[in-house]
N, CA, C and O atoms as a CHARMM CRD file, in Angstrom:
* protein
*
  224
    1    1 MET  N     -2.77200 -28.14900  -4.07200 PROA 1      0.00000
    2    1 MET  CA    -2.15300 -28.12200  -5.36800 PROA 1      0.00000
    3    1 MET  C     -1.47500 -26.76400  -5.55700 PROA 1      0.00000
    4    1 MET  O     -2.07300 -25.72700  -5.26800 PROA 1      0.00000
    5    2 ALA  N     -0.27000 -26.76300  -6.02600 PROA 2      0.00000
    6    2 ALA  CA     0.50700 -25.54000  -6.21200 PROA 2      0.00000
    7    2 ALA  C      0.11500 -24.85000  -7.51700 PROA 2      0.00000
    8    2 ALA  O     -0.16200 -25.49900  -8.52600 PROA 2      0.00000
    9    3 LEU  N      0.10000 -23.54400  -7.47000 PROA 3      0.00000
   10    3 LEU  CA    -0.18000 -22.76100  -8.66600 PROA 3      0.00000
   11    3 LEU  C      1.14000 -22.31900  -9.28600 PROA 3      0.00000
   12    3 LEU  O      2.10800 -22.04000  -8.57900 PROA 3      0.00000
   13    4 THR  N      1.16800 -22.25900 -10.58800 PROA 4      0.00000
   14    4 THR  CA     2.38200 -21.80800 -11.25500 PROA 4      0.00000
   15    4 THR  C      2.52400 -20.29700 -11.09500 PROA 4      0.00000
   16    4 THR  O      1.53000 -19.57100 -11.09000 PROA 4      0.00000
   17    5 ILE  N      3.73000 -19.84200 -10.96700 PROA 5      0.00000
   18    5 ILE  CA     4.00300 -18.42500 -10.83100 PROA 5      0.00000
   19    5 ILE  C      4.14900 -17.84100 -12.22900 PROA 5      0.00000
   20    5 ILE  O      4.90300 -18.35000 -13.05900 PROA 5      0.00000
   21    6 ALA  N      3.40700 -16.75800 -12.47100 PROA 6      0.00000
   22    6 ALA  CA     3.44600 -16.12000 -13.78400 PROA 6      0.00000
   23    6 ALA  C      4.80100 -15.45200 -13.99700 PROA 6      0.00000
   24    6 ALA  O      5.39300 -14.90100 -13.07000 PROA 6      0.00000
   25    7 ALA  N      5.26500 -15.51300 -15.20800 PROA 7      0.00000
   26    7 ALA  CA     6.53500 -14.88100 -15.54300 PROA 7      0.00000
   27    7 ALA  C      6.39600 -13.36200 -15.47600 PROA 7      0.00000
   28    7 ALA  O      5.36000 -12.81100 -15.84800 PROA 7      0.00000
   29    8 VAL  N      7.43400 -12.69700 -15.00600 PROA 8      0.00000
   30    8 VAL  CA     7.44200 -11.23900 -14.92700 PROA 8      0.00000
   31    8 VAL  C      7.89700 -10.69100 -16.27600 PROA 8      0.00000
   32    8 VAL  O      8.97600 -11.04000 -16.75500 PROA 8      0.00000
   33    9 PRO  N      7.07900  -9.83000 -16.89300 PROA 9      0.00000
   34    9 PRO  CA     7.48600  -9.28500 -18.18300 PROA 9      0.00000
   35    9 PRO  C      8.70100  -8.37500 -18.04600 PROA 9      0.00000
   36    9 PRO  O      8.84000  -7.66000 -17.05300 PROA 9      0.00000
   37   10 VAL  N      9.56700  -8.40300 -19.03100 PROA 10     0.00000
   38   10 VAL  CA    10.78500  -7.60900 -19.02200 PROA 10     0.00000
   39   10 VAL  C     10.72400  -6.61600 -20.17900 PROA 10     0.00000
   40   10 VAL  O     10.42000  -6.98300 -21.31500 PROA 10     0.00000
   41   11 LEU  N     11.02100  -5.34300 -19.86900 PROA 11     0.00000
   42   11 LEU  CA    11.03000  -4.33300 -20.91500 PROA 11     0.00000
   43   11 LEU  C     12.25400  -4.50700 -21.79700 PROA 11     0.00000
   44   11 LEU  O     13.35400  -4.77300 -21.31200 PROA 11     0.00000
   45   12 THR  N     12.05000  -4.35400 -23.08300 PROA 12     0.00000
   46   12 THR  CA    13.16100  -4.45500 -24.03500 PROA 12     0.00000
   47   12 THR  C     13.00800  -3.36300 -25.08400 PROA 12     0.00000
   48   12 THR  O     11.92600  -2.80200 -25.26200 PROA 12     0.00000
   49   13 GLY  N     14.06500  -3.08000 -25.75000 PROA 13     0.00000
   50   13 GLY  CA    14.03700  -2.16500 -26.89100 PROA 13     0.00000
   51   13 GLY  C     13.70000  -0.74000 -26.50600 PROA 13     0.00000
   52   13 GLY  O     14.18600  -0.22400 -25.49900 PROA 13     0.00000
   53   14 GLU  N     12.85300  -0.10000 -27.32600 PROA 14     0.00000
   54   14 GLU  CA    12.50200   1.30400 -27.13200 PROA 14     0.00000
   55   14 GLU  C     11.77900   1.53000 -25.81100 PROA 14     0.00000
   56   14 GLU  O     11.97600   2.56100 -25.16900 PROA 14     0.00000
   57   15 ALA  N     10.94700   0.58300 -25.40000 PROA 15     0.00000
   58   15 ALA  CA    10.22100   0.72900 -24.13700 PROA 15     0.00000
   59   15 ALA  C     11.20100   0.78600 -22.97100 PROA 15     0.00000
   60   15 ALA  O     11.02600   1.57500 -22.04200 PROA 15     0.00000
   61   16 SER  N     12.21900  -0.04400 -23.02400 PROA 16     0.00000
   62   16 SER  CA    13.23600  -0.05900 -21.97600 PROA 16     0.00000
   63   16 SER  C     14.02100   1.25700 -21.95500 PROA 16     0.00000
   64   16 SER  O     14.27300   1.82100 -20.89000 PROA 16     0.00000
   65   17 ASP  N     14.39700   1.73200 -23.12300 PROA 17     0.00000
   66   17 ASP  CA    15.14700   2.98700 -23.21800 PROA 17     0.00000
   67   17 ASP  C     14.33000   4.16200 -22.68600 PROA 17     0.00000
   68   17 ASP  O     14.85000   5.01500 -21.96700 PROA 17     0.00000
   69   18 ARG  N     13.04600   4.19900 -23.04500 PROA 18     0.00000
   70   18 ARG  CA    12.17100   5.27900 -22.58500 PROA 18     0.00000
   71   18 ARG  C     11.98700   5.21100 -21.07400 PROA 18     0.00000
   72   18 ARG  O     12.00100   6.23800 -20.39600 PROA 18     0.00000
   73   19 PHE  N     11.81600   4.00300 -20.54900 PROA 19     0.00000
   74   19 PHE  CA    11.67200   3.83400 -19.10700 PROA 19     0.00000
   75   19 PHE  C     12.91200   4.34600 -18.38200 PROA 19     0.00000
   76   19 PHE  O     12.79800   5.05400 -17.38200 PROA 19     0.00000
   77   20 ASP  N     14.09500   3.99200 -18.88100 PROA 20     0.00000
   78   20 ASP  CA    15.34500   4.44800 -18.26500 PROA 20     0.00000
   79   20 ASP  C     15.44700   5.96900 -18.28200 PROA 20     0.00000
   80   20 ASP  O     15.85500   6.57900 -17.29300 PROA 20     0.00000
   81   21 LEU  N     15.07600   6.58200 -19.40500 PROA 21     0.00000
   82   21 LEU  CA    15.13200   8.04000 -19.52500 PROA 21     0.00000
   83   21 LEU  C     14.17800   8.70100 -18.53800 PROA 21     0.00000
   84   21 LEU  O     14.55300   9.64700 -17.84500 PROA 21     0.00000
   85   22 LEU  N     12.94800   8.20500 -18.47300 PROA 22     0.00000
   86   22 LEU  CA    11.96800   8.77700 -17.55100 PROA 22     0.00000
   87   22 LEU  C     12.38300   8.56800 -16.09900 PROA 22     0.00000
   88   22 LEU  O     12.14100   9.43300 -15.25800 PROA 22     0.00000
   89   23 MET  N     12.99600   7.44500 -15.79900 PROA 23     0.00000
   90   23 MET  CA    13.47000   7.17000 -14.44900 PROA 23     0.00000
   91   23 MET  C     14.57900   8.15600 -14.06300 PROA 23     0.00000
   92   23 MET  O     14.58100   8.67800 -12.94800 PROA 23     0.00000
   93   24 GLU  N     15.50800   8.40900 -14.96500 PROA 24     0.00000
   94   24 GLU  CA    16.58900   9.36000 -14.69600 PROA 24     0.00000
   95   24 GLU  C     16.03000  10.76600 -14.49200 PROA 24     0.00000
   96   24 GLU  O     16.47300  11.48200 -13.59400 PROA 24     0.00000
   97   25 MET  N     15.06800  11.16600 -15.31100 PROA 25     0.00000
   98   25 MET  CA    14.45900  12.49000 -15.17000 PROA 25     0.00000
   99   25 MET  C     13.74500  12.60900 -13.82400 PROA 25     0.00000
  100   25 MET  O     13.80900  13.64900 -13.16900 PROA 25     0.00000
  101   26 SER  N     13.06900  11.54400 -13.42300 PROA 26     0.00000
  102   26 SER  CA    12.36400  11.53300 -12.15200 PROA 26     0.00000
  103   26 SER  C     13.33700  11.63200 -10.98500 PROA 26     0.00000
  104   26 SER  O     13.07500  12.34900 -10.01900 PROA 26     0.00000
  105   27 GLU  N     14.44900  10.92400 -11.06500 PROA 27     0.00000
  106   27 GLU  CA    15.45000  10.96300 -10.00000 PROA 27     0.00000
  107   27 GLU  C     16.06800  12.34900  -9.86400 PROA 27     0.00000
  108   27 GLU  O     16.40800  12.76700  -8.75700 PROA 27     0.00000
  109   28 GLU  N     16.21900  13.06900 -10.97800 PROA 28     0.00000
  110   28 GLU  CA    16.76800  14.41600 -10.93300 PROA 28     0.00000
  111   28 GLU  C     15.81900  15.38300 -10.23800 PROA 28     0.00000
  112   28 GLU  O     16.26400  16.32700  -9.58500 PROA 28     0.00000
  113   29 ARG  N     14.51500  15.15400 -10.37200 PROA 29     0.00000
  114   29 ARG  CA    13.51300  16.03100  -9.76000 PROA 29     0.00000
  115   29 ARG  C     13.21800  15.65000  -8.31200 PROA 29     0.00000
  116   29 ARG  O     12.53100  16.38700  -7.60500 PROA 29     0.00000
  117   30 ARG  N     13.72400  14.52100  -7.87400 PROA 30     0.00000
  118   30 ARG  CA    13.42100  14.01900  -6.53600 PROA 30     0.00000
  119   30 ARG  C     13.83600  15.04400  -5.48300 PROA 30     0.00000
  120   30 ARG  O     14.94400  15.57800  -5.50600 PROA 30     0.00000
  121   31 GLY  N     12.92300  15.29500  -4.57400 PROA 31     0.00000
  122   31 GLY  CA    13.20200  16.22400  -3.48900 PROA 31     0.00000
  123   31 GLY  C     13.11400  17.68000  -3.87700 PROA 31     0.00000
  124   31 GLY  O     13.51100  18.54400  -3.09500 PROA 31     0.00000
  125   32 SER  N     12.61000  17.98100  -5.04900 PROA 32     0.00000
  126   32 SER  CA    12.55500  19.36800  -5.49700 PROA 32     0.00000
  127   32 SER  C     11.25200  20.06800  -5.12400 PROA 32     0.00000
  128   32 SER  O     11.09200  21.25800  -5.39300 PROA 32     0.00000
  129   33 VAL  N     10.31600  19.34300  -4.50600 PROA 33     0.00000
  130   33 VAL  CA     9.05200  19.93700  -4.12700 PROA 33     0.00000
  131   33 VAL  C      9.19700  20.56500  -2.74400 PROA 33     0.00000
  132   33 VAL  O      9.70500  19.93300  -1.81800 PROA 33     0.00000
  133   34 ASP  N      8.74800  21.81700  -2.60900 PROA 34     0.00000
  134   34 ASP  CA     8.84500  22.53600  -1.34400 PROA 34     0.00000
  135   34 ASP  C      7.50900  22.44000  -0.60800 PROA 34     0.00000
  136   34 ASP  O      6.50500  22.99900  -1.05000 PROA 34     0.00000
  137   35 PHE  N      7.51000  21.73400   0.50600 PROA 35     0.00000
  138   35 PHE  CA     6.29400  21.55000   1.29100 PROA 35     0.00000
  139   35 PHE  C      6.26700  22.46800   2.51200 PROA 35     0.00000
  140   35 PHE  O      5.47800  22.23200   3.42700 PROA 35     0.00000
  141   36 SER  N      7.10100  23.50100   2.55500 PROA 36     0.00000
  142   36 SER  CA     7.18800  24.34300   3.74800 PROA 36     0.00000
  143   36 SER  C      5.86100  25.03000   4.06800 PROA 36     0.00000
  144   36 SER  O      5.50900  25.15800   5.24000 PROA 36     0.00000
  145   37 SER  N      5.12500  25.47000   3.06500 PROA 37     0.00000
  146   37 SER  CA     3.85300  26.13900   3.34700 PROA 37     0.00000
  147   37 SER  C      2.84400  25.15900   3.93700 PROA 37     0.00000
  148   37 SER  O      2.08300  25.52800   4.83200 PROA 37     0.00000
  149   38 GLU  N      2.82400  23.92400   3.45700 PROA 38     0.00000
  150   38 GLU  CA     1.92300  22.91400   4.00500 PROA 38     0.00000
  151   38 GLU  C      2.31200  22.55700   5.43700 PROA 38     0.00000
  152   38 GLU  O      1.44300  22.35100   6.28400 PROA 38     0.00000
  153   39 ILE  N      3.60400  22.48200   5.70800 PROA 39     0.00000
  154   39 ILE  CA     4.07200  22.18000   7.05800 PROA 39     0.00000
  155   39 ILE  C      3.67900  23.29800   8.00800 PROA 39     0.00000
  156   39 ILE  O      3.21100  23.03800   9.11700 PROA 39     0.00000
  157   40 ASN  N      3.86700  24.54200   7.58000 PROA 40     0.00000
  158   40 ASN  CA     3.48200  25.68500   8.41700 PROA 40     0.00000
  159   40 ASN  C      1.98900  25.70400   8.67900 PROA 40     0.00000
  160   40 ASN  O      1.55800  26.02100   9.78700 PROA 40     0.00000
  161   41 GLU  N      1.20000  25.37100   7.67700 PROA 41     0.00000
  162   41 GLU  CA    -0.25000  25.33700   7.84200 PROA 41     0.00000
  163   41 GLU  C     -0.65100  24.24100   8.82700 PROA 41     0.00000
  164   41 GLU  O     -1.52400  24.45200   9.66800 PROA 41     0.00000
  165   42 ALA  N     -0.02000  23.07700   8.72600 PROA 42     0.00000
  166   42 ALA  CA    -0.31900  21.98400   9.64800 PROA 42     0.00000
  167   42 ALA  C      0.06500  22.35500  11.07500 PROA 42     0.00000
  168   42 ALA  O     -0.66400  22.04800  12.01800 PROA 42     0.00000
  169   43 ARG  N      1.20800  23.01400  11.23200 PROA 43     0.00000
  170   43 ARG  CA     1.63200  23.44500  12.57200 PROA 43     0.00000
  171   43 ARG  C      0.64100  24.45000  13.15500 PROA 43     0.00000
  172   43 ARG  O      0.32800  24.39200  14.34400 PROA 43     0.00000
  173   44 ALA  N      0.14400  25.37300  12.32800 PROA 44     0.00000
  174   44 ALA  CA    -0.82600  26.35500  12.79800 PROA 44     0.00000
  175   44 ALA  C     -2.12300  25.67400  13.24100 PROA 44     0.00000
  176   44 ALA  O     -2.71600  26.05900  14.24800 PROA 44     0.00000
  177   45 ILE  N     -2.55500  24.67200  12.49500 PROA 45     0.00000
  178   45 ILE  CA    -3.76900  23.94200  12.85200 PROA 45     0.00000
  179   45 ILE  C     -3.57500  23.22100  14.18100 PROA 45     0.00000
  180   45 ILE  O     -4.44500  23.26700  15.05100 PROA 45     0.00000
  181   46 LEU  N     -2.43500  22.55800  14.33300 PROA 46     0.00000
  182   46 LEU  CA    -2.16300  21.83000  15.57300 PROA 46     0.00000
  183   46 LEU  C     -2.03200  22.78200  16.76200 PROA 46     0.00000
  184   46 LEU  O     -2.47600  22.46600  17.86600 PROA 46     0.00000
  185   47 GLU  N     -1.42400  23.94100  16.53500 PROA 47     0.00000
  186   47 GLU  CA    -1.28700  24.92700  17.60400 PROA 47     0.00000
  187   47 GLU  C     -2.66300  25.45300  18.02100 PROA 47     0.00000
  188   47 GLU  O     -2.94600  25.60100  19.21000 PROA 47     0.00000
  189   48 LYS  N     -3.49900  25.72900  17.04200 PROA 48     0.00000
  190   48 LYS  CA    -4.84100  26.24400  17.33300 PROA 48     0.00000
  191   48 LYS  C     -5.66300  25.20700  18.09900 PROA 48     0.00000
  192   48 LYS  O     -6.48000  25.57100  18.94500 PROA 48     0.00000
  193   49 ALA  N     -5.45600  23.92300  17.81100 PROA 49     0.00000
  194   49 ALA  CA    -6.17800  22.85700  18.48500 PROA 49     0.00000
  195   49 ALA  C     -5.54200  22.50900  19.82200 PROA 49     0.00000
  196   49 ALA  O     -6.00700  21.61000  20.52300 PROA 49     0.00000
  197   50 ASP  N     -4.46800  23.23100  20.17600 PROA 50     0.00000
  198   50 ASP  CA    -3.73000  22.98700  21.41900 PROA 50     0.00000
  199   50 ASP  C     -3.25500  21.52900  21.48700 PROA 50     0.00000
  200   50 ASP  O     -3.33000  20.88100  22.53000 PROA 50     0.00000
  201   51 PHE  N     -2.78100  21.05300  20.37800 PROA 51     0.00000
  202   51 PHE  CA    -2.29700  19.67100  20.27300 PROA 51     0.00000
  203   51 PHE  C     -0.84400  19.62600  20.71700 PROA 51     0.00000
  204   51 PHE  O     -0.02200  20.42300  20.26400 PROA 51     0.00000
  205   52 GLN  N     -0.53400  18.69900  21.59900 PROA 52     0.00000
  206   52 GLN  CA     0.82700  18.56100  22.06800 PROA 52     0.00000
  207   52 GLN  C      1.28700  17.13700  21.84000 PROA 52     0.00000
  208   52 GLN  O      0.58100  16.17700  22.15000 PROA 52     0.00000
  209   53 LEU  N      2.47000  17.02100  21.30000 PROA 53     0.00000
  210   53 LEU  CA     3.04500  15.69700  21.06600 PROA 53     0.00000
  211   53 LEU  C      3.53400  15.12300  22.38000 PROA 53     0.00000
  212   53 LEU  O      4.01000  15.85300  23.24900 PROA 53     0.00000
  213   54 ALA  N      3.41400  13.81500  22.52300 PROA 54     0.00000
  214   54 ALA  CA     3.91500  13.15700  23.72400 PROA 54     0.00000
  215   54 ALA  C      5.42900  13.20900  23.70800 PROA 54     0.00000
  216   54 ALA  O      6.04900  12.97200  22.67100 PROA 54     0.00000
  217   55 SER  N      6.02100  13.51100  24.82800 PROA 55     0.00000
  218   55 SER  CA     7.47700  13.57200  24.90300 PROA 55     0.00000
  219   55 SER  C      8.04500  12.16700  24.92600 PROA 55     0.00000
  220   55 SER  O      7.47600  11.25200  25.52000 PROA 55     0.00000
  221   56 ALA  N      9.18200  12.02200  24.26200 PROA 56     0.00000
  222   56 ALA  CA     9.78900  10.69400  24.16600 PROA 56     0.00000
  223   56 ALA  C     10.68700  10.42300  25.34400 PROA 56     0.00000
  224   56 ALA  O     11.28500   9.35100  25.43100 PROA 56     0.00000
């Protein structure tokens, strides 16, 4: 027996406007986080463990 598919709720009104605004703000911040210190730390850990990547 087939089950009915629930309808997907759609944002309207103020909720929709707020969602659009927050989405635009998020897109503007995209890629603004600097992970260079974490990358350097990971490389140091791998170097200390004498970890070598397999060559392609």
